Structure formats: C-alpha cells, structure tokens
C-alpha positions in Angstrom: 0.1 0.1 -0.1 1.2 3.5 -1.0 2.0 6.0 1.6 -0.1 9.0 0.9 1.5 12.7 1.5 1.1 16.3 0.8 3.3 17.5 -1.9 4.7 21.2 -1.4 7.0 23.1 -3.2 10.0 21.7 -1.2 8.9 18.3 0.2 6.2 16.1 1.5 5.0 15.0 5.1 4.6 11.3 5.7 1.2 10.1 7.0 2.9 9.4 10.3 4.5 12.6 11.0 3.7 16.5 11.4 6.0 19.1 9.9 6.4 22.4 11.9 7.8 25.8 10.7 7.4 29.4 12.1 7.4 32.9 10.5 8.5 36.0 12.7 5.6 38.6 12.8 4.6 41.6 14.8 2.4 39.2 16.8 5.1 36.6 17.4 6.6 33.6 15.8 3.5 32.4 14.1 3.9 28.4 14.2 2.2 26.2 11.5 1.7 22.5 11.5 1.2 20.6 8.3 0.3 16.8 8.1 -0.1 14.7 5.2 -3.8 16.0 4.8 -2.8 19.9 5.1 -2.3 22.9 7.5 -3.7 21.1 11.0 -2.9 24.1 13.6 -1.5 27.3 13.8 -0.3 29.1 16.9 0.9 32.6 18.0 4.1 31.3 19.7 6.7 28.6 18.6 8.3 26.4 21.2 9.2 22.9 21.8 6.5 22.5 24.2 3.8 23.7 21.9 5.2 21.6 18.9 5.3 18.6 21.2 1.7 19.2 22.5 0.3 19.5 18.9 2.3 16.2 17.9 0.8 14.5 21.1 -2.6 15.5 20.3 -2.5 14.3 16.7 -0.6 11.2 17.9 2.1 11.7 15.2 5.9 12.2 15.1 7.6 15.3 14.5 8.8 15.4 10.9 11.9 17.3 12.2 12.0 18.9 8.6 10.2 22.1 8.1 10.4 21.8 4.4 6.9 20.4 3.9 5.6 23.6 5.9 7.4 26.0 3.6 4.1 26.7 1.2 2.1 27.6 4.3 5.0 29.5 5.9 5.3 31.6 2.6 1.5 32.5 2.7 1.6 33.5 6.3 4.6 35.4 5.6 2.7 37.2 2.5 -0.4 37.6 4.5 1.5 39.3 7.3 3.2 41.7 4.8 -0.2 42.8 3.5 0.3 41.0 0.2 -2.1 38.1 0.5 -5.8 38.2 1.1 -6.5 34.5 1.3 -5.0 31.2 2.0 -4.8 28.4 -0.9 -3.4 25.6 1.4 -5.1 22.2 2.1 -6.8 22.2 5.6 -6.7 19.3 7.7 -9.8 19.5 10.1 -9.2 16.3 12.2 -8.5 18.3 15.7 -12.3 19.5 15.5 -15.4 18.0 16.4 -18.5 17.8 13.8 -19.6 21.0 15.4 -16.8 22.9 15.3 -15.9 21.7 11.8 -19.3 23.0 10.5 -18.9 26.4 12.2 -15.2 26.9 11.5 -15.5 25.8 7.8 -18.5 28.1 7.1 -16.5 30.9 8.7 -13.4 30.0 6.3 -15.6 29.8 3.4 -17.9 32.9 3.9 -16.1 35.6 5.7 -13.3 37.0 3.4 -10.3 39.1 4.2 -11.4 42.7 5.6 -14.9 41.6 6.6 -16.4 40.5 9.9 -19.6 38.7 10.9 -20.9 38.3 14.3 -21.4 35.4 16.7 -24.9 35.2 15.9 -24.8 35.7 12.2 -22.0 33.0 12.0 -24.5 30.7 14.0 -27.2 31.5 11.5 -24.9 30.9 8.4 -23.6 27.7 9.6 -27.1 26.3 10.0 -26.0 25.0 13.5 -28.3 25.3 16.5 -25.3 26.6 18.6 -26.0 29.8 20.3 -23.8 32.8 19.8 -21.9 32.2 23.2 -21.3 28.6 21.8 -19.9 29.9 18.7 -17.5 32.2 20.9 -16.4 29.0 22.8 -15.8 27.5 19.2 -13.9 30.4 18.1 -11.8 30.2 21.2 -10.7 26.7 20.6 -9.9 27.2 17.0 -6.6 25.2 16.3 -5.9 27.0 12.9 -6.3 30.8 13.8 -5.4 33.4 11.2 -6.1 30.9 8.4 -9.4 29.8 9.6 -10.2 33.4 10.7 -11.6 33.4 14.0 -10.3 37.3 14.5 -13.2 38.1 12.0 -16.0 36.9 14.2 -16.8 40.0 16.4 -19.9 40.7 19.0 -22.9 42.7 18.0 -21.6 45.5 20.3 -17.8 45.5 19.7 -15.1 43.4 19.1 -15.7 40.6 21.4 -12.9 38.2 22.7 -9.9 36.5 21.3 -8.0 34.0 22.9 -4.9 34.0 20.4 -1.6 35.8 20.9 -2.1 38.7 23.5 -5.9 38.5 23.3 -8.1 41.1 22.1 -4.9 43.3 21.0 -3.9 40.6 18.6 -7.5 40.7 17.0 -7.3 44.3 16.6 -3.7 44.0 14.8 -5.4 41.5 12.4 -8.4 43.4 11.8 -6.2 46.7 11.2 -3.8 44.7 9.0 -6.9 43.4 7.0 -8.4 47.3 6.6 -11.3 46.6 8.8 -10.1 48.8 11.7 -8.4 52.0 10.8 -4.6 52.3 11.9 -4.4 53.9 15.4 -8.0 53.7 16.4 -7.2 51.0 19.0 
C-alpha cells in the first residue's frame, strides 16, 4: 500500500508525522503544523512545548524537517506583509468536532479578508443550532487561527473576545492589517 502525502514546493509529509515551521510577525513567531492532509494547526508562539503538544494531540511524530511547511509559511509571511488576502492551502480538520468543523468551515468559506461577521450571524450561516455564546467558545478553541479567521468574528456591540496571541490586542492588529479597523483607532 502506497503512503499518501501532501506534496509542497519543497517536500512532503509522511502520513505518520507532522512538519512544523514558523514565521516571525509583529504578533510573535507564528507556528504552522502540517500533516499529510494539510495545515492542521497554527499558534501565535513557537516553542518545543507547543510543537510537542500538537504532535501528541495528533499522535504523530515530529517530521523534524520544516520543508513540507514551506508553502504555508510563505503564505503566512505574505499575509502579514499585506500581500495576501486569502490562503490556498489544504486544511486538515481532524482536530475539530463535527460541530466545530461545521462552524469553522462556514467561517473559512464565507467571511473574506477585511470583513467581519457577528457570533449570531455565523451561527445562522452555519445552520447549527449553537447559540452565539457557543460560537464564541468554538472560536476560542479554533486550532488554526489566522488561516481559519476567527479574528473576523465579532460581538454585536464591539470586537468581542479573542484567545490567540495577546488576546483582543492581537485581534485588533489582525483586523487593522486587513483594513477593517483604521490604524491608530485602537
């Protein structure tokens, strides 16, 4: 039986491993974890502890070669430089429950760069019967922030919360980068 893998410009990830890499940004060293099925996780910090936790949760070995993550890292780098408005990488949804995937894939597919949606609007769009507060919990547990843009989900009366990076400040910076918030307003 042939081993499946995700080919990138510079390599492939075996089905039994996860490749890691990070890109420096104003929000920190953004970590990307890539499996044979695609981008499975991002984090606002890169550390051996975070890499080990992701690999453990996936029950996969660390590929120890970041080359398979190069395409994702290039797109993240371009996004933070203001040169990319969407990501065209395969997404590995395995770390999400069925309900999380329904809501987060709706977000990923329907809320473009520079736009926002409220928690309630996302609940309605996703067709889930999850209340807005539950949508907030799903955003807080999103394993692929930035690419699956939970920062684009806001409260009806303001920005709402954010669990990535430095919290709401990171959300403000991402929304400013995307032109939703004017620079200096926050």
